[in-house]
C-alpha positions as CSV (number, residue, x, y, z in Angstrom):
1,M,25.9,-12.3,-14.4
2,N,25.0,-15.4,-16.4
3,E,25.6,-17.7,-13.4
4,G,22.8,-16.0,-11.6
5,K,20.2,-16.3,-14.3
6,L,16.9,-18.0,-13.7
7,D,15.4,-20.5,-16.1
8,T,12.1,-18.8,-15.9
9,Y,12.9,-15.1,-16.3
10,N,9.9,-14.7,-18.6
11,N,7.7,-15.8,-15.7
12,I,8.9,-13.1,-13.3
13,S,8.0,-9.4,-13.6
14,I,9.9,-6.6,-11.8
15,L,8.1,-3.6,-10.4
16,I,9.9,-0.5,-9.2
17,P,8.0,2.5,-7.8
18,A,10.1,5.6,-8.1
19,F,9.9,9.2,-6.8
20,N,12.6,11.7,-7.9
21,P,15.1,8.9,-8.7
22,D,18.7,9.5,-9.6
23,N,21.2,7.5,-11.7
24,K,21.1,4.6,-9.2
25,L,17.8,3.6,-10.8
26,V,19.4,3.5,-14.3
27,V,22.2,1.3,-12.9
28,L,19.8,-1.1,-11.3
29,I,17.7,-1.3,-14.5
30,D,20.9,-2.1,-16.6
31,D,21.9,-4.8,-14.1
32,L,18.5,-6.4,-14.3
33,I,18.5,-6.4,-18.1
34,R,22.0,-7.9,-18.1
35,A,20.8,-10.5,-15.7
36,G,18.1,-11.5,-18.1
37,F,14.9,-9.9,-16.8
38,K,12.6,-9.0,-19.7
39,K,9.5,-7.5,-18.0
40,I,10.5,-4.5,-15.9
41,N,7.8,-2.0,-14.9
42,I,8.6,1.4,-13.3
43,V,6.0,3.7,-11.8
44,D,7.0,7.4,-12.0
45,D,5.1,8.6,-8.9
46,G,4.8,12.3,-9.8
47,S,8.6,12.9,-9.9
48,N,10.1,16.4,-10.5
49,R,11.3,17.7,-13.9
50,E,14.9,16.9,-13.0
51,S,13.9,13.2,-13.2
52,I,12.6,13.4,-16.8
53,P,15.9,12.4,-18.4
54,I,16.1,9.4,-16.1
55,F,12.7,8.0,-17.1
56,K,13.3,8.8,-20.8
57,Q,16.5,6.8,-20.7
58,I,14.7,3.9,-19.0
59,S,11.6,4.0,-21.3
60,S,13.9,3.7,-24.3
61,K,14.8,0.1,-23.2
62,K,12.6,-2.5,-24.8
63,Q,12.5,-4.5,-21.5
64,C,11.0,-1.6,-19.6
65,H,7.6,0.0,-19.4
66,V,7.1,3.3,-17.5
67,L,3.8,4.1,-15.8
68,V,3.3,7.8,-14.9
69,H,1.4,9.5,-12.1
70,D,0.8,13.2,-12.8
71,T,1.3,14.0,-9.1
72,N,2.9,12.2,-6.2
73,K,0.3,9.7,-4.8
74,G,2.5,7.7,-2.4
75,K,4.2,4.3,-2.5
76,G,1.0,2.3,-1.8
77,V,-0.8,3.8,-4.8
78,A,2.3,3.4,-7.0
79,L,2.5,-0.3,-6.1
80,K,-1.2,-0.7,-6.9
81,T,-0.7,1.0,-10.3
82,G,2.1,-1.4,-11.1
83,F,0.1,-4.4,-9.8
84,N,-2.9,-3.4,-12.0
85,Y,-0.7,-3.2,-15.1
86,F,0.9,-6.6,-14.1
87,L,-2.5,-8.3,-13.7
88,N,-3.7,-7.0,-17.1
89,N,-0.6,-7.7,-19.1
90,C,1.4,-10.5,-17.5
91,S,-1.1,-13.3,-16.9
92,E,1.5,-15.8,-17.9
93,C,3.8,-14.8,-15.1
94,I,4.3,-16.7,-11.8
95,G,4.5,-13.5,-9.9
96,I,6.1,-10.1,-9.5
97,V,9.1,-8.8,-7.5
98,T,8.9,-5.3,-6.1
99,A,12.2,-3.4,-5.5
100,D,13.2,0.1,-4.4
101,A,14.6,2.7,-6.8
102,D,17.3,4.1,-4.4
103,G,20.0,1.4,-4.8
104,Q,19.2,-0.5,-1.6
105,H,18.5,-3.7,-3.5
106,S,21.2,-5.4,-5.5
107,V,20.4,-7.4,-8.6
108,W,21.7,-10.5,-6.9
109,D,19.2,-10.2,-4.1
110,I,16.4,-9.6,-6.6
111,I,17.4,-12.8,-8.3
112,K,17.5,-14.5,-4.9
113,V,13.9,-13.7,-4.0
114,S,12.8,-14.4,-7.6
115,Q,14.3,-17.9,-7.4
116,R,12.5,-18.5,-4.1
117,L,9.2,-17.4,-5.5
118,V,9.6,-19.9,-8.4
119,A,10.3,-22.6,-5.8
120,K,7.6,-21.6,-3.4
121,P,4.9,-19.7,-5.4
122,G,2.3,-20.0,-2.6
123,K,4.4,-17.8,-0.2
124,L,5.1,-14.2,0.2
125,I,8.9,-13.9,-0.1
126,L,10.6,-11.0,1.8
127,G,14.1,-9.8,1.2
128,S,15.1,-9.1,4.8
129,R,18.0,-6.9,6.0
130,N,20.2,-7.5,9.0
131,F,19.5,-4.7,11.5
132,S,22.1,-5.7,14.0
133,K,24.9,-4.2,11.9
134,S,26.5,-1.0,13.0
135,N,26.1,0.8,9.7
136,I,22.3,0.9,9.8
137,P,21.0,4.5,10.0
138,F,19.0,5.1,13.2
139,R,15.8,6.2,11.4
140,S,15.7,2.8,9.6
141,S,16.7,0.5,12.5
142,F,14.4,2.3,15.1
143,G,11.4,2.3,12.8
144,N,11.8,-1.3,11.9
145,I,12.3,-2.5,15.5
146,I,9.2,-0.6,16.7
147,T,7.0,-1.9,13.8
148,R,8.4,-5.4,14.2
149,K,7.6,-5.5,18.0
150,I,4.1,-4.1,17.6
151,L,3.2,-6.3,14.6
152,G,4.5,-9.3,16.4
153,F,2.5,-8.5,19.6
154,L,-0.7,-7.7,17.8
155,T,-0.8,-10.3,15.1
156,G,1.7,-13.0,16.1
157,L,3.6,-12.5,12.9
158,K,7.3,-12.9,13.6
159,I,9.1,-10.9,10.8
160,S,12.6,-9.5,11.2
161,D,12.2,-6.8,8.5
162,T,8.6,-5.5,8.2
163,Q,9.5,-2.5,6.0
164,T,11.5,-4.1,3.3
165,G,10.5,-3.1,-0.2
166,L,12.0,-6.2,-1.8
167,R,9.1,-8.7,-2.0
168,A,8.3,-11.5,-4.3
169,I,4.5,-12.0,-4.7
170,S,2.5,-14.6,-6.6
171,Y,0.1,-13.6,-9.3
172,D,-3.0,-14.8,-7.3
173,F,-1.9,-12.8,-4.2
174,V,-1.3,-9.7,-6.3
175,S,-5.0,-9.8,-7.3
176,K,-6.0,-9.9,-3.7
177,L,-3.7,-7.0,-2.8
178,M,-5.6,-4.6,-5.1
179,S,-8.3,-4.3,-2.5
180,V,-6.0,-3.7,0.5
181,P,-6.1,-0.1,1.6
182,G,-3.2,2.3,2.1
183,D,-1.7,5.1,0.0
184,R,1.8,5.4,1.4
185,F,4.2,3.1,3.3
186,E,1.5,1.7,5.5
187,Y,0.3,-0.3,2.5
188,E,3.4,-2.5,2.8
189,T,2.4,-3.3,6.4
190,N,-1.2,-3.9,5.3
191,M,0.2,-6.5,2.8
192,L,1.7,-8.5,5.7
193,L,-1.6,-8.3,7.6
194,E,-3.4,-9.6,4.5
195,C,-1.1,-12.6,4.5
196,K,-2.5,-13.3,8.0
197,N,-6.1,-13.0,6.7
198,Q,-5.5,-15.2,3.6
199,D,-3.4,-17.8,5.5
200,I,-0.4,-17.1,3.2
201,E,2.9,-18.1,4.7
202,I,5.7,-15.5,4.8
203,E,9.2,-16.6,4.1
204,E,12.3,-14.3,4.7
205,V,15.4,-14.5,2.5
206,Y,18.3,-12.6,4.0
207,I,19.8,-10.0,1.7
208,E,22.7,-7.6,1.7
209,T,22.1,-4.5,3.8
210,I,22.9,-1.5,1.6
211,Y,22.6,2.1,2.8
212,I,23.9,4.9,0.6
213,E,24.6,8.3,2.2
214,E,22.8,7.3,5.4
215,N,19.7,6.5,3.4
216,K,19.1,10.2,2.6
217,S,17.2,9.3,-0.6
218,S,14.5,7.5,1.4
219,H,11.1,9.2,1.3
220,F,9.9,7.4,4.5
221,N,8.7,9.9,7.1
222,P,9.4,8.3,10.5
223,I,6.6,10.3,12.2
224,V,3.8,10.6,9.6
225,D,4.3,7.2,8.1
226,S,4.6,5.4,11.5
227,I,1.3,7.0,12.6
228,K,-0.3,5.6,9.4
229,I,1.2,2.2,10.0
230,Y,0.0,2.0,13.6
231,G,-3.3,3.8,12.8
232,V,-5.6,0.9,13.4
233,F,-4.2,0.1,16.8
234,L,-4.3,3.8,17.8
235,K,-7.9,4.1,16.7
236,F,-8.8,0.9,18.5
237,M,-7.2,2.3,21.7
238,S,-9.1,5.6,21.3
239,S,-12.4,3.7,20.9
240,S,-11.5,1.5,23.9
241,C,-10.5,4.5,25.9
242,I,-13.9,6.3,25.3
243,S,-15.8,3.1,26.0
244,F,-13.7,2.6,29.1
245,I,-14.5,6.1,30.4
246,L,-18.2,5.5,29.7
247,D,-18.0,2.1,31.4
248,I,-16.2,3.5,34.5
249,F,-18.6,6.4,34.8
250,I,-21.7,4.2,34.7
251,F,-20.1,1.6,36.9
252,S,-19.2,4.2,39.5
253,L,-22.8,5.6,39.4
254,C,-24.4,2.2,39.7
255,T,-22.3,1.1,42.6
256,K,-23.5,4.1,44.6
257,L,-27.1,3.4,43.6
258,L,-27.1,-0.3,44.1
259,Y,-25.0,-0.8,47.2
260,R,-27.9,-0.3,49.6
261,L,-30.3,-2.4,47.4
262,T,-28.1,-5.4,46.8
263,P,-24.9,-5.2,49.0
264,E,-23.9,-8.8,48.0
265,Y,-24.3,-8.4,44.3
266,F,-23.8,-4.7,43.7
267,I,-20.4,-5.0,41.9
268,I,-21.6,-7.7,39.5
269,S,-24.9,-5.9,38.8
270,S,-23.0,-2.6,38.2
271,T,-20.5,-4.3,35.9
272,I,-23.3,-5.8,33.8
273,I,-25.2,-2.5,33.4
274,A,-22.1,-0.5,32.6
275,R,-20.8,-3.1,30.2
276,V,-24.0,-3.4,28.2
277,I,-24.2,0.3,27.6
278,S,-20.5,0.9,26.9
279,S,-20.3,-2.2,24.6
280,L,-23.0,-0.9,22.3
281,F,-20.9,2.2,21.8
282,N,-17.7,0.2,21.4
283,Y,-19.2,-2.3,18.9
284,N,-20.4,0.4,16.6
285,A,-17.1,2.4,16.9
286,N,-15.0,-0.7,16.1
287,K,-17.2,-1.9,13.3
288,N,-17.5,1.4,11.5
289,A,-14.3,3.4,12.4
290,V,-11.6,0.9,13.4
291,F,-11.9,-2.4,11.5
292,K,-14.1,-1.1,8.6
293,H,-16.1,-4.3,8.6
294,K,-18.5,-3.9,5.7
295,A,-19.5,-7.5,5.0
296,D,-23.0,-8.7,5.6
297,D,-22.1,-10.9,8.5
298,K,-25.0,-11.8,10.7
299,F,-22.8,-13.6,13.2
300,E,-20.5,-10.7,13.7
301,I,-22.5,-9.1,16.5
302,I,-22.9,-12.6,18.1
303,R,-19.2,-13.1,18.1
304,Y,-18.7,-9.6,19.6
305,Y,-21.1,-10.2,22.4
306,V,-19.8,-13.7,23.2
307,L,-16.4,-11.9,23.7
308,C,-18.0,-9.1,25.6
309,S,-19.8,-11.5,27.9
310,L,-16.7,-13.4,28.6
311,L,-14.7,-10.3,29.3
312,M,-17.5,-8.9,31.4
313,L,-17.6,-12.1,33.5
314,V,-13.8,-12.2,33.9
315,S,-13.9,-8.5,34.8
316,G,-16.7,-8.8,37.3
317,L,-15.3,-11.9,39.1
318,S,-11.8,-10.5,39.1
319,V,-12.8,-7.1,40.5
320,S,-15.1,-8.8,43.1
321,A,-12.4,-11.2,44.3
322,T,-9.7,-8.5,44.4
323,W,-12.0,-6.1,46.3
324,F,-13.1,-8.7,48.9
325,V,-9.5,-9.7,49.5
326,F,-7.8,-6.3,49.5
327,K,-10.7,-3.9,49.8
328,G,-9.8,-0.4,48.6
329,S,-11.4,1.4,45.6
330,Q,-13.5,-0.8,43.4
331,V,-13.0,1.8,40.5
332,F,-9.2,1.7,40.8
333,I,-9.2,-2.1,40.8
334,K,-11.5,-2.2,37.8
335,I,-9.2,0.3,35.9
336,I,-6.2,-2.0,36.3
337,I,-8.0,-5.2,35.4
338,D,-9.9,-3.8,32.5
339,G,-6.7,-2.2,31.1
340,V,-5.2,-5.6,30.8
341,L,-8.4,-7.1,29.3
342,S,-8.6,-4.4,26.7
343,I,-5.3,-5.5,25.1
344,M,-6.6,-9.1,25.0
345,S,-9.8,-7.8,23.5
346,F,-8.0,-6.1,20.5
347,K,-6.3,-9.4,19.6
348,V,-9.5,-11.4,19.8
349,Q,-11.5,-8.9,17.8
350,K,-8.8,-8.8,15.1
351,E,-8.5,-12.5,14.9
352,W,-12.1,-13.6,15.4
353,V,-14.8,-11.0,15.7
354,F,-13.9,-9.1,12.5
355,K,-11.8,-11.8,10.9
356,K,-13.4,-11.8,7.5
357,T,-12.6,-8.3,6.4
358,Y,-10.0,-7.1,8.9
359,D,-7.6,-4.6,7.4
360,I,-5.9,-1.4,8.6
361,E,-8.1,1.3,7.3
362,K,-7.2,3.7,4.6
363,L,-6.0,6.9,6.3
């Protein structure tokens, strides 16, 4: 493998989180050592007793260091354990490359993303798979497609493989990732969102797509881990739904009370009253439960109510115009219009209102 060697192997550290690995991990480690990597860290994330010989064999190699969790804590925690060791012991390194222990990443692809990190140390380098191939297991292709579409819609990040475990990360960015929440696979999605927050460019390097025995060794749970990955959006929608119900209830009540008093302005007046009350609830729910915005930011509430005022104005004018043209139920019209506006609101709150500390919360 000499032709694939880097000139700066000493400047790249390898991190492999492992849970109940088999001999494929030993094969990968041997390939990395033959390729010339000298700083290989493995995190034993609470593996079973059958894995003890595997880790003993690995730890006997001078290029390797094994970190051990007494119990299984999840891939996100395992990565942070490895990152912490890297930051404290590899300050001379350009960065670190994370790889999976199940044989999905070849040594050539690890070399490829390592070389790209050396050339572009300011970027996050992703080793991306081709999901258009027919040999991709359904659980892998489906989960990636859904995550890719949702992430692209909510954040604007256009990434073809959001769940890849092969990533090359600069030393400086690793230090920032220590404060990113997430215990399991959602941590890898949070890492991509942190790139958005830190204005770090993401570059994809296409790699060989390897699946052994239909990817049976993967510990990714399509249901549980997908819920965690999409957790922030689900919580936002829950908050919005409750606020929406509160807003509709107050709006409906006010239209009945104000119609006789101000027949020309009763819709606008009802919209303002309902939105003020529901927005107070929504602001506190999003701040404390959804976006976990803990910073002392005195302009945060100002940004929120600028957005709230604009949405309220658009909602009121849109409902009024639609009702005067088509008549019908004001409440039904408002439900349709505000449903569309709520999606816009999520993106603006994420990008602007809570921009300083936005992260998917730790679940």
